[in-house]
C-alpha positions in Angstrom: -0.2 0.0 0.1 1.6 3.5 -1.4 2.0 6.3 1.4 0.2 9.9 1.5 2.1 12.1 -0.8 0.0 15.6 -1.7 0.3 16.7 -5.4 -0.1 20.1 -6.4 -1.3 22.0 -9.5 1.3 23.8 -11.4 1.1 26.3 -13.7 4.1 27.3 -15.9 4.4 30.9 -17.9 6.4 31.0 -20.6 8.4 34.3 -21.4 10.1 35.2 -24.1 13.1 37.5 -23.9 13.3 40.0 -27.4 16.9 41.7 -28.2 16.6 44.6 -30.3 20.1 45.8 -30.4 21.2 46.9 -26.6 17.9 46.6 -25.6 16.4 43.8 -23.5 12.5 43.1 -23.6 10.4 40.5 -21.6 7.2 40.2 -23.6 4.0 37.5 -22.6 4.1 34.7 -25.5 0.8 35.3 -27.1 -2.7 36.1 -25.5 -3.0 32.6 -24.1 0.3 33.7 -21.5 -1.6 36.8 -20.6 -4.9 34.4 -20.3 -2.7 31.6 -18.1 -1.1 34.3 -15.9 -4.6 35.7 -14.9 -5.2 32.5 -14.2 -2.0 31.8 -12.5 -3.2 34.9 -9.9 -6.5 33.7 -9.5 -5.4 30.5 -8.3 -2.7 31.7 -6.0 -6.0 32.6 -3.7 -7.6 29.6 -3.5 -6.7 26.3 -1.5 -4.6 23.8 -3.5 -6.3 20.4 -4.8 -4.3 17.4 -3.3 -4.5 13.8 -3.8 -3.6 10.7 -2.0 -2.0 8.3 -3.8 -2.7 4.9 -1.9 -4.5 2.2 -3.0 -7.1 2.4 -0.1 -8.6 6.1 0.9 -8.7 7.4 4.4 -11.0 9.5 5.4 -10.8 12.1 8.3 -13.9 14.5 8.7 -16.1 16.2 5.9 -14.4 16.8 2.2 -12.1 19.2 2.7 -13.0 20.5 -1.3 -15.9 23.3 -0.7 -19.1 22.5 -3.1 -19.5 24.6 -5.9 -23.5 23.8 -5.7 -26.0 25.6 -3.7 -28.5 23.1 -1.6 -31.6 24.2 0.2 -31.3 24.0 4.3 -33.4 21.4 5.6 -33.7 19.6 2.0 -33.7 15.9 1.3 -30.9 16.6 -0.9 -28.9 18.6 2.0 -29.6 15.6 4.5 -28.8 13.1 2.2 -25.1 14.6 1.6 -25.2 15.4 4.8 -25.4 11.4 6.0 -23.3 10.2 3.4 -20.3 12.8 4.8 -20.9 11.1 8.2 -20.9 7.7 7.0 -17.3 9.0 5.1 -16.2 10.6 8.2 -13.2 8.9 9.7 -13.4 5.7 7.6 -11.4 4.0 4.6 -13.1 2.9 1.1 -12.4 0.7 -1.7 -14.5 -1.2 -4.4 -16.0 -4.7 -3.6 -18.1 -6.9 -6.0 -20.2 -10.3 -5.0 -18.9 -13.7 -6.0 -22.6 -15.2 -4.8 -26.2 -14.4 -3.9 -24.2 -14.1 0.2 -20.3 -13.2 -0.1 -18.4 -9.8 -1.8 -15.0 -9.6 -2.6 -12.6 -6.6 -1.8 -8.9 -5.8 -0.6 -8.0 -7.2 2.9 -6.3 -3.3 3.7 -9.5 -1.5 3.0 -11.2 -4.0 5.7 -8.4 -3.6 8.9 -9.0 -6.0 11.5 -12.1 -5.4 14.0 -13.7 -2.7 11.5 -17.3 -2.6 11.4 -18.3 -2.9 7.5 -21.1 -1.4 5.2 -21.2 -1.7 1.8 -23.4 0.9 -0.1 -24.6 -0.1 -4.0 -25.2 2.4 -7.0 -28.8 3.3 -5.7 -27.5 4.2 -2.3 -28.9 1.3 -0.6 -26.5 0.3 2.3 -26.2 -3.0 3.3 -24.2 -4.2 6.5 -21.6 -6.8 6.1 -18.8 -8.8 8.0 -15.0 -10.7 7.1 -16.0 -14.0 6.8 -12.7 -15.2 5.3 -9.3 -13.1 5.1 -6.1 -13.9 2.9 -3.4 -11.2 4.3 -0.9 -12.6 2.0 -2.6 -11.9 -1.2 -4.6 -8.9 0.3 -8.0 -10.3 -0.3 -11.1 -10.8 1.9 -14.4 -11.9 1.5 -17.0 -10.0 3.4 -20.7 -12.0 4.0 -24.0 -10.6 4.5 -27.1 -11.8 5.6 -29.8 -11.3 3.4 -29.2 -13.1 0.2 -31.5 -10.7 -1.9 -30.1 -7.3 -0.9 -26.6 -7.8 -2.9 -26.7 -6.7 -7.4 -26.0 -9.9 -9.5 -22.3 -11.5 -9.2 -19.6 -11.4 -11.3 -18.6 -14.0 -13.3 -15.1 -15.0 -12.6 -12.7 -16.1 -16.0 -11.8 -19.5 -16.0 -8.5 -18.4 -18.4 -5.9 -15.5 -17.2 -5.7 -12.8 -19.4 -2.8 -12.6 -22.0 -0.4 -10.1 -22.7 -1.8 -6.8 -24.2 -5.5 -7.8 -23.6 -7.9 -5.2 -23.1 -9.1 -4.9 -20.0 -11.0 -2.3 -17.0 -12.0 -1.6 -14.3 -15.3 0.1 -12.6 -14.8 2.2 -8.9 -15.0 4.7 -6.4 -12.2 6.5 -6.3 -11.9 9.5 -3.9 -15.5 9.7 -3.4 -14.8 12.4 -1.3 -14.6 14.9 -4.5 -15.3 12.6 -7.4 -18.7 11.8 -6.1 -20.5 8.7 -5.7 -20.7 7.6 -8.7 -19.0 4.3 -10.1 -16.1 5.2 -12.0 -15.0 3.5 -15.4 -11.1 3.1 -16.5 -9.5 1.4 -19.1 -5.8 -0.2 -20.0 -4.5 -3.5 -21.5 -2.2 -6.3 -20.1 1.1 -4.7 -19.8 2.9 -7.6 -17.9 2.2 -10.9 -16.8 3.6 -11.0 -13.5 4.1 -8.4 -10.9 6.4 -6.9 -8.9 9.8 -8.3 -8.7 8.3 -11.0 -11.2 5.4 -12.0 -8.6 3.5 -15.0 -10.1 0.2 -14.3 -8.5 -0.1 -11.0 -10.0 -0.4 -9.0 -13.2 0.6 -5.6 -14.1 -1.6 -3.1 -16.4 -2.2 0.1 -17.8 -5.5 0.7 -16.1 -5.0 4.1 -14.0 -6.4 4.6 -10.6 -6.6 6.1 -7.7 -7.8 5.6 -3.8 -11.0 3.9 -3.6 -10.2 1.7 -6.2 -8.8 -1.0 -4.7 -10.7 -4.2 -4.3 -12.4 -3.7 -7.4 -13.1 -6.4 -10.4 -10.6 -6.1 -13.4 -12.6 -7.4 -16.2 -12.3 -8.6 -19.5 -14.1 -7.9 -22.6 -16.5 -10.6 -21.7 -17.7 -8.8 -18.7 -15.1 -11.6 -16.3 -13.5 -11.2 -14.0 -9.3 -11.6 -15.2 -8.3 -10.2 -11.6 -8.7 -7.7 -8.4 -7.4 -4.1 -8.5 -4.7 -4.7 -6.0 -2.1 -0.8 -6.2 -1.0 1.7 -7.2 3.2 1.6 -8.0 5.6 4.4 -7.6 8.9 5.4 -7.2 10.5 7.2 -4.6 13.6 9.5 -4.9 16.2 8.2 -2.6 17.4 12.2 -2.5 14.4 13.6 -1.4 12.3 11.3 0.0 9.3 11.9 -2.5 6.8 9.4 -3.8 6.3 9.7 -7.2 3.3 7.7 -8.9 3.3 6.3 -12.2 0.0 7.2 -13.6 -1.0 4.4 -16.2 1.0 1.5 -14.1 -1.1 -0.7 -11.4 -1.1 -4.4 -10.5 -4.0 -6.9 -10.1 -4.8 -10.1 -8.1 -4.8 -12.5 -10.4 -8.3 -14.1 -10.1 -7.1 -17.3 -9.7 -6.1 -16.4 -5.9 -9.8 -15.5 -5.5 -10.8 -19.4 -7.2 -9.0 -20.7 -4.8 -10.6 -19.0 -1.8 -14.3 -20.1 -2.7 -13.4 -23.8 -2.0 -13.1 -22.7 2.1 -16.3 -20.7 2.2 -19.0 -22.0 4.2 -21.5 -23.7 1.6 -24.9 -21.3 1.1 -28.1 -22.2 -0.1 -29.7 -20.2 -3.1 -28.9 -19.8 -6.7 -26.4 -16.9 -7.8 -27.3 -14.5 -10.4 -24.3 -14.0 -12.7 -24.2 -10.4 -14.8 -24.0 -11.9 -19.1 -20.7 -13.2 -20.5 -20.2 -11.5 -24.3 -18.0 -9.8 -25.9 -19.7 -6.0 -26.4 -18.8 -2.4 -26.7 -17.3 -0.4 -24.0 -20.0 1.2 -23.4 -22.9 -1.8 -23.0 -20.0 -3.6 -20.7 -20.1 -1.1 -18.8 -23.8 -0.3 -18.2 -24.3 -4.1 -17.5 -21.5 -4.1 -15.1 -21.9 -0.9 -13.1 -24.6 -1.9 -11.2 -22.9 -5.0 -9.6 -20.1 -2.8 -8.0 -20.2 -2.1 -4.5 -18.4 1.2 -2.5 -16.9 -0.3 0.5 -16.7 1.9 3.8 -14.7 0.2 6.8 -14.2 2.2 10.5 -12.2 1.0 12.8 -14.2 0.1 16.0 -12.9 1.8 19.3 -13.1 -0.8 22.3 
C-alpha cells in the first residue's frame, strides 16, 4: 500500500526574451500566456487541490473541497449529502463486488481487523457486512451479507488468465470525497503477465487507478473478472524521499487466487444470479457491470 503524498497543480508561464540592439525586453508569448497569468494569480488565492496516491483511502471528517452547488437548508438533498459525509468520516473506502448471493470480495487492507463494514450500492442502499475469510498474503478478504436478496448480480470469474496486451477495464469508486459517488470507469491493457519483482500471482496493467479503486474487479471484454485491483505503483526519490506515482501502471491479483478461496467458504443455499458473459462494446459492458460494484466503507471499532 503506497504511503500518503500530496500533489499540487502547477501552472507554468513561458516568457520570451526579445533583444533589439542593446535593448532587452521580456514579452508575453501570445494572448494564451496572458490568460494563463491571470488564471495563475486567481489560482494562488484558492486552496490547492490535493490527492492521496494510495490504494485505499482514509477520510477524516467531511470532504475538504468546497461544494460548488447551492443546497437548500433542510432539503432532502442536503440531508442525504450530510448522511453520506457522516458515513465517510473517519473511514477507509474501497470497491467490492459479489461472487455469489451471500459473498463479496475486496482487498484486505480496505477492511482492517475489528472494523464495522458498510456496503453501498449504486442506488444508495446501505448493506451491513462482516468478514468471513481473510487472506493477508494475497491482500484479499471475503465479506458476508445476511440477506441474499440485497446484493446485485454476481460477476462471473474468468476461467483463463488474460494474456499480454489484452484489453481490460475496472469500474470502482475512486476518491468519492470529491469525485462523487457514481462509479467510475478506467480502461487499459495487460502490460505484464507477472507483478512486481516477477510475482507470479499478480499482473501489471496500464489501467489508471486512484485511492478507492482498491478491491475492484479487473474485467475482460466479455465482462469476466480476470483480477482484483490491488495497488498503484510509484518510485521513491532517494535524495528527497518523495514518492512519484506512475500514472498508468497498476497491479492486480490474478483471479485464480480468488477461485482458490471459494473452496474454503461455507456453502450457502440459494441460486447465484450472474451478469451475462459475451463480448460487447465498452459502453454496453459498463452499463452491464456498473450496478454490480459496491462502495466499501470500513470504520475501526473503538473498544
